C-alpha positions as CSV (number, residue, x, y, z in Angstrom):
1,M,0.3,13.7,-17.5
2,K,-2.9,11.4,-17.6
3,G,-6.2,11.9,-15.3
4,A,-7.0,14.2,-12.6
5,V,-4.2,15.5,-10.8
6,T,-4.9,17.1,-7.2
7,R,-2.8,20.0,-5.9
8,A,-1.1,17.7,-3.5
9,E,0.0,15.4,-5.4
10,R,1.2,18.1,-8.2
11,L,3.3,20.3,-5.7
12,P,6.0,17.3,-5.2
13,A,5.3,16.3,-8.6
14,L,6.7,19.8,-9.8
15,L,9.6,20.0,-7.2
16,E,10.8,16.8,-8.5
17,R,10.6,17.7,-11.9
18,L,12.6,20.8,-11.2
19,V,15.2,19.1,-9.5
20,A,15.7,16.5,-12.5
21,A,15.5,19.0,-15.3
22,G,17.1,21.9,-13.7
23,Q,14.6,24.2,-14.3
24,L,10.6,24.6,-14.9
25,E,8.5,26.5,-17.4
26,V,4.9,27.6,-16.5
27,E,3.9,26.8,-19.9
28,E,5.6,23.5,-19.8
29,A,4.8,22.4,-16.4
30,A,0.7,23.6,-17.6
31,A,0.6,21.4,-20.5
32,H,2.2,18.0,-18.8
33,F,0.1,18.4,-15.5
34,G,-3.0,19.5,-17.5
35,V,-4.0,22.6,-15.8
36,S,-3.8,26.4,-16.7
37,A,-0.5,28.6,-16.7
38,A,-2.3,30.5,-14.0
39,T,-2.4,27.4,-11.7
40,I,1.0,26.8,-12.4
41,R,2.5,30.1,-11.3
42,R,0.3,30.1,-8.1
43,D,1.7,26.5,-7.2
44,L,5.4,27.6,-8.0
45,D,4.2,30.7,-6.0
46,H,3.3,28.9,-2.8
47,L,6.8,26.3,-2.9
48,A,9.1,29.8,-3.3
49,E,6.9,30.7,0.0
50,Q,8.0,28.0,1.2
51,Q,11.7,28.6,0.0
52,L,11.8,25.4,-1.7
53,L,12.4,26.9,-5.3
54,A,13.6,30.2,-6.7
55,R,10.9,31.9,-8.7
56,T,12.0,33.3,-12.6
57,H,10.0,35.4,-15.1
58,G,9.0,32.8,-16.9
59,G,8.9,29.5,-14.4
60,A,11.5,28.5,-11.5
61,V,14.9,27.2,-10.7
62,P,15.9,25.2,-7.9
63,N,17.3,26.7,-4.9
64,S,19.8,24.5,-1.8
65,T,16.6,23.2,-0.5
66,S,15.3,21.8,-3.4
67,Y,18.1,18.9,-3.5
68,D,16.9,17.7,-0.1
69,L,13.0,18.1,0.0
70,P,11.0,17.7,2.8
71,L,9.1,14.3,3.3
72,R,5.8,15.8,2.9
73,Y,6.4,17.1,-1.0
74,K,8.3,13.7,-1.9
75,T,6.1,11.5,-3.9
76,T,5.8,7.7,-3.0
77,A,8.1,6.8,-5.6
78,R,8.3,3.0,-5.6
79,G,5.1,2.7,-3.3
80,D,3.8,-1.0,-4.2
81,A,7.7,-1.8,-3.8
82,K,8.0,-0.3,-0.5
83,A,4.5,-1.3,0.8
84,R,6.0,-5.1,0.2
85,I,8.7,-4.5,2.0
86,A,6.6,-3.3,4.6
87,E,4.3,-5.8,5.1
88,Y,7.1,-8.6,5.1
89,A,9.3,-6.4,7.7
90,V,6.4,-6.2,10.6
91,G,5.7,-10.0,9.8
92,L,9.0,-10.5,11.6
93,L,7.9,-8.9,15.0
94,W,6.4,-10.5,17.6
95,P,4.2,-9.4,20.8
96,G,6.3,-7.8,23.2
97,C,9.4,-6.9,21.0
98,T,10.7,-4.0,21.0
99,V,11.7,-2.2,17.7
100,A,13.3,0.8,16.2
101,L,12.6,2.9,13.3
102,N,14.5,5.9,11.8
103,G,12.6,8.4,9.2
104,G,12.6,7.8,5.9
105,T,9.7,6.8,3.2
106,T,9.9,3.0,3.5
107,T,10.1,3.1,7.4
108,V,6.7,5.2,7.4
109,E,5.3,2.4,5.2
110,V,6.8,-0.1,8.1
111,A,4.7,1.9,10.6
112,R,1.4,2.1,8.6
113,A,1.9,-1.4,8.3
114,L,2.1,-2.5,12.0
115,P,-2.0,-2.3,12.6
116,R,-2.3,-4.9,9.9
117,A,0.0,-7.2,11.3
118,P,-2.0,-10.5,12.6
119,Q,0.3,-11.7,15.0
120,L,0.2,-8.2,16.5
121,R,-3.7,-8.1,16.3
122,D,-3.4,-11.1,18.5
123,A,-1.9,-9.1,21.1
124,I,-4.5,-6.5,21.2
125,D,-7.2,-8.9,21.6
126,G,-5.5,-10.5,24.5
127,R,-5.0,-13.8,23.0
128,T,-1.1,-14.1,23.7
129,P,0.8,-13.6,26.8
130,Q,2.5,-10.6,26.3
131,H,0.7,-7.6,24.8
132,G,1.6,-5.0,22.0
133,I,4.9,-3.8,21.3
134,T,7.7,-1.0,21.7
135,V,8.5,1.2,18.8
136,V,12.0,3.6,19.5
137,T,11.8,6.3,16.9
138,N,13.3,9.8,16.0
139,A,10.8,10.5,13.7
140,L,8.4,12.5,14.9
141,N,5.9,12.0,11.8
142,I,6.1,7.9,12.7
143,A,5.5,8.9,16.6
144,A,2.6,10.9,15.5
145,E,1.1,8.1,13.9
146,L,1.5,5.5,16.0
147,T,0.8,7.5,19.3
148,V,-3.1,6.8,18.5
149,R,-2.4,2.9,18.6
150,P,-3.0,1.6,22.2
151,F,-1.0,-1.5,21.9
152,I,1.9,0.3,20.7
153,K,4.4,2.2,23.4
154,I,6.3,5.1,21.5
155,V,9.5,5.9,22.9
156,V,10.9,9.1,21.3
157,C,14.1,10.8,22.0
158,G,14.9,14.4,21.9
159,G,16.9,16.4,20.2
160,V,16.9,18.9,16.8
161,A,14.1,18.1,14.0
162,R,15.4,18.2,10.8
163,P,12.1,19.5,8.6
164,Q,13.6,17.7,5.8
165,S,12.7,14.4,7.1
166,Y,11.1,14.9,10.6
167,E,14.0,13.0,12.3
168,L,15.2,14.5,15.7
169,V,19.4,14.4,15.8
170,G,22.0,15.8,17.7
171,A,23.6,15.4,21.3
172,I,20.2,15.0,22.8
173,A,18.9,12.0,20.6
174,S,22.2,10.2,21.1
175,D,22.2,10.1,24.4
176,T,18.8,8.9,24.7
177,L,19.1,6.0,22.2
178,K,22.4,4.8,23.7
179,Q,20.2,3.9,26.9
180,L,18.3,1.3,24.8
181,T,18.8,-1.8,23.5
182,P,16.1,-2.4,21.0
183,D,15.4,-6.1,19.6
184,L,15.4,-4.7,16.1
185,C,16.0,-1.5,13.9
186,F,14.7,-1.4,10.1
187,L,16.7,1.3,9.3
188,G,15.9,3.6,6.0
189,V,19.0,4.5,4.1
190,M,19.8,7.0,0.5
191,G,22.3,4.6,-0.9
192,L,23.1,1.0,-0.2
193,D,26.5,0.3,-1.8
194,P,29.1,-2.4,-1.3
195,V,32.3,-0.6,-0.8
196,A,30.7,2.8,0.2
197,G,28.2,1.0,2.8
198,L,24.9,2.5,4.2
199,T,24.9,6.3,3.2
200,T,22.3,9.3,3.7
201,N,22.8,12.8,2.4
202,D,23.1,14.5,6.1
203,D,25.7,14.3,8.4
204,A,23.7,14.8,11.5
205,E,20.9,12.1,10.3
206,A,24.0,9.5,9.7
207,A,25.4,10.1,13.1
208,I,21.8,9.1,14.9
209,N,20.9,6.5,12.5
210,R,24.2,4.9,13.3
211,V,23.6,5.3,17.0
212,M,20.1,3.2,16.5
213,M,21.3,0.6,14.6
214,Q,24.2,-0.1,17.1
215,Q,22.0,0.1,19.9
216,A,20.2,-2.7,18.6
217,K,20.5,-6.3,18.5
218,R,19.9,-6.7,15.1
219,T,19.7,-4.3,11.9
220,I,17.7,-5.0,9.1
221,V,18.2,-2.6,5.9
222,V,14.7,-1.5,4.8
223,A,15.2,0.1,1.2
224,D,13.8,-0.7,-2.6
225,S,15.9,-1.9,-5.0
226,S,16.3,1.8,-6.5
227,K,18.6,3.0,-3.5
228,L,21.0,-0.3,-4.0
229,G,23.9,0.5,-5.8
230,E,23.5,4.3,-4.9
231,V,26.3,6.2,-2.8
232,G,24.7,9.4,-0.7
233,F,26.8,12.0,1.0
234,C,27.6,10.6,4.4
235,R,28.3,6.8,5.6
236,I,25.6,5.6,8.4
237,C,28.1,2.1,8.6
238,R,29.5,0.0,6.4
239,L,27.5,-2.9,4.9
240,D,28.8,-6.0,7.2
241,E,27.8,-4.4,10.6
242,V,23.8,-4.7,9.7
243,D,22.5,-8.5,9.3
244,A,20.1,-8.5,6.7
245,V,18.9,-6.3,3.8
246,L,15.2,-6.3,2.8
247,T,14.5,-5.2,-0.6
248,D,11.7,-5.7,-3.5
249,S,12.0,-8.3,-5.7
250,E,12.9,-6.5,-8.8
251,V,16.8,-6.2,-7.8
252,D,19.4,-7.0,-10.1
253,P,20.7,-10.4,-9.0
254,E,24.4,-9.6,-9.3
255,I,23.6,-6.8,-6.7
256,V,22.3,-9.3,-4.4
257,A,25.0,-11.6,-5.3
258,T,27.6,-9.0,-4.2
259,I,25.6,-7.8,-1.2
260,R,26.0,-11.2,0.6
261,K,29.4,-11.6,-0.7
262,A,30.1,-8.6,2.0
263,G,28.4,-10.3,5.0
264,P,24.4,-9.5,5.1
265,D,21.4,-11.7,4.1
266,V,19.4,-10.6,1.3
267,I,15.4,-10.9,1.7
268,L,13.2,-10.5,-1.3
269,A,9.7,-8.8,-0.7
């Protein structure tokens, strides 16, 4: 790996290499990252203490948690594409609107793009009749990030927190969301397939995401092109139950045509 890599960057990269290869050797990882074997051993010991892998004599192997990494350990794969998607998404908002965001790396990018939206900055400065927007979320990290923004009203449902995604799930979360009708829902997914529909890897997340999109007046899936054609373990909904798919311009044109044939519009960022 070229260039200096910080520990914060190295830890998620180690986990992703471990999951991809099925095992990790200390010496190989040290050579790849350009650090000492002792440094890699300390990294692996730290990740083992977090119960994210199992240590072996010469390295590490995955445990059951390794395949569903906490969001803080996920590198921002396809970060440029997600940033473009986020900028396009916030351009669809207007002062006074209500928007729902579930958890995930792409919806986090949408949340981070909100303060940069010019039409929302106008709301901050008082140049529009309705000030600010309301964000409904079941993601603790999104709520924490946006709480400091005075022009954004945050509505957070209760529920049981999942450490992998920071999402609140369960009956309490569902009951709260059923009382709300956001104008828009930006829905992040693990996979999108014309036959399987929208999917994620956890049944509780799938259930709460389903409620969120059903309550919204309009649902737009935000997913980079690597998610299109993928199928997760649990279905959120059919493809024809959402209004549009917002993805990046690197998507295969054949996939775009297939999605449009199934019902939703496809927006390229």
